[in-house]
C-alpha positions in Angstrom: 0.0 0.0 0.0 1.4 3.4 -1.1 1.7 6.2 1.4 0.8 9.6 0.0 3.1 12.6 0.1 0.6 14.4 2.3 0.8 11.7 5.0 4.6 11.9 5.0 4.5 15.7 5.4 1.9 15.4 8.2 4.0 12.7 10.0 7.1 14.9 9.7 5.2 17.9 11.0 3.8 15.8 13.9 7.2 14.5 14.7 8.7 18.0 14.7 5.9 19.3 16.9 6.4 16.4 19.3 10.2 17.0 19.5 9.6 20.7 20.0 7.1 20.1 22.7 9.4 17.6 24.5 12.1 20.4 24.6 9.4 22.8 26.0 8.5 20.3 28.7 12.1 19.8 29.7 12.7 23.6 30.0 9.4 24.4 31.8 8.8 21.4 34.0 10.2 22.9 37.2 8.4 26.3 36.8 5.1 24.5 35.9 5.4 22.4 39.1 6.3 25.4 41.2 3.4 27.4 39.9 1.0 24.5 40.3 2.3 24.1 43.9 1.5 27.8 44.6 -1.9 27.7 43.0 -3.1 24.5 44.7 -2.0 25.6 48.2 1.3 23.9 48.7 0.3 20.3 48.1 3.3 18.6 46.5 1.4 15.5 45.1 -1.5 17.7 43.8 1.0 20.1 42.2 2.7 17.2 40.5 -0.6 15.9 39.2 -1.8 19.3 38.0 1.4 20.0 36.2 1.5 16.6 34.6 -2.2 16.8 33.6 -1.5 20.3 32.1 1.4 18.9 30.0 -0.7 16.0 28.8 -3.6 18.2 27.9 -1.3 20.6 26.1 0.3 17.8 24.1 -3.1 16.4 23.1 -4.2 19.9 22.1 -1.0 20.7 20.2 -2.8 20.0 16.9 -5.3 22.8 17.6 -2.6 25.3 18.7 -2.6 28.0 16.0 0.2 30.1 17.3 -2.0 33.1 18.0 -0.3 33.3 21.5 3.1 32.2 22.6 3.3 28.5 23.3 4.3 29.4 26.9 1.2 31.6 27.4 -1.0 28.9 25.9 0.4 26.2 28.1 0.3 28.3 31.4 -3.3 29.1 30.7 -4.0 25.4 30.6 -2.1 24.9 33.8 -4.0 27.7 35.6 -7.3 26.1 34.5 -6.1 22.6 35.7 -5.3 24.2 39.1 -8.7 25.8 39.3 -10.4 22.5 38.4 -8.4 20.8 41.1 -9.3 23.4 43.8 -13.0 23.1 42.8 -12.8 19.3 43.1 -11.0 19.5 46.4 -13.6 22.0 47.8 -16.4 19.6 46.8 -14.5 16.6 48.3 -13.9 18.5 51.5 -17.5 19.6 51.7 -18.8 16.1 51.4 -16.2 14.6 53.7 -16.8 17.2 56.4 -13.2 18.5 56.3 -13.0 22.1 57.4 -10.5 24.5 56.0 -7.9 25.6 58.5 -7.5 29.0 57.1 -4.0 28.5 55.6 -3.6 28.8 51.9 0.1 28.2 51.6 1.4 25.6 54.1 5.1 26.0 54.8 7.5 23.3 53.8 9.5 21.9 56.8 12.7 23.7 57.7 12.3 26.8 55.5 12.8 30.1 57.3 11.0 31.5 60.3 7.9 29.4 60.9 6.0 32.2 62.7 6.6 34.6 59.9 5.5 32.0 57.3 2.3 31.4 59.3 1.6 35.1 59.4 2.1 35.5 55.6 0.1 32.3 54.9 -2.7 33.7 57.1 -2.7 37.0 55.2 -2.8 35.1 51.9 -5.8 33.1 53.1 -7.8 36.3 53.4 -7.4 37.0 49.7 -10.0 36.0 47.2 -9.0 33.2 44.8 -8.5 35.6 41.9 -6.4 37.9 44.1 -4.2 35.0 45.1 -3.8 33.8 41.5 -3.0 37.3 40.3 -0.5 38.0 43.1 1.2 34.6 42.5 1.4 35.0 38.8 2.7 38.6 38.8 4.8 38.9 42.0 6.0 35.4 42.6 6.2 34.0 39.1 7.2 37.2 37.3 4.5 37.3 34.6 3.6 40.7 33.3 0.1 42.1 33.8 -0.7 41.5 30.1 0.5 37.9 30.4 -1.4 37.4 33.6 -4.6 38.7 31.9 -4.1 36.2 29.0 -3.5 33.3 31.4 -6.6 34.1 33.4 -8.7 35.0 30.4 -9.5 38.4 32.0 -9.2 42.0 30.8 -5.9 43.7 32.0 -8.0 46.2 34.0 -9.6 43.4 36.0 -6.2 41.9 36.7 -4.9 45.3 37.9 -7.9 45.6 40.2 -7.4 42.1 41.7 -3.7 42.9 42.1 -4.4 46.3 43.8 -6.9 44.7 46.2 -4.4 41.9 47.0 -1.6 44.3 47.8 -3.9 46.5 49.8 -5.1 43.5 51.9 -1.6 42.2 52.4 -0.2 45.6 53.4 -3.1 45.9 55.9 -2.6 42.4 57.3 1.1 42.6 57.5 1.5 46.3 58.5 3.4 45.5 61.7 6.0 43.8 59.6 6.9 47.1 58.0 9.3 47.8 60.8 11.0 44.5 60.0 11.2 45.4 56.3 12.6 48.8 57.2 15.2 47.3 59.6 18.6 45.8 58.7 19.5 44.5 55.3 19.5 41.0 56.8 16.0 41.4 58.2 14.6 42.7 54.8 16.3 39.8 53.0 14.8 37.3 55.4 11.3 38.7 55.0 11.6 38.7 51.2 12.8 35.1 51.3 9.7 34.1 53.4 7.4 35.6 50.7 9.2 34.1 47.7 9.3 30.6 49.2 5.6 30.3 48.7 
């Protein structure tokens, strides 16, 4: 049976796409896992599942990727949606099992920094709305621009700015007493910044 030229071209294009995506996965695996960890509230196993599911979903959808956005933006939008789906599923599971939320959004990994300071920051984060946490995480912890964040969340830039402003206002209010710490020695400022970026 003869194979048409079109089939060979399609197979070559598919192989090239798969190879390119494999390189993308290798270069973005750690950032994807870290972002998923932050978005699902510090659960390592859930973060690994969310990141892996996002890569699988992106690979399966590679045929439909038209290049209207950067591959990175397209993929991280998928990852954010996977994290949102996971949080919704977890909320329903917790509701049905009677588990109560303890108020912390970002549990602290063992042995990192000052536990008291991490609890204070986690408690302040817990008071933010879901969109405020996502926006703050994407912009201030992961370094996405406001425009990129808006694309990832599928929201207008003005809405993202509003969420970010409210998040910063809430965090400043909740952590106002830490201002003295941030205004203190260089070591104290560095320690406080490390506590925030370790989320």
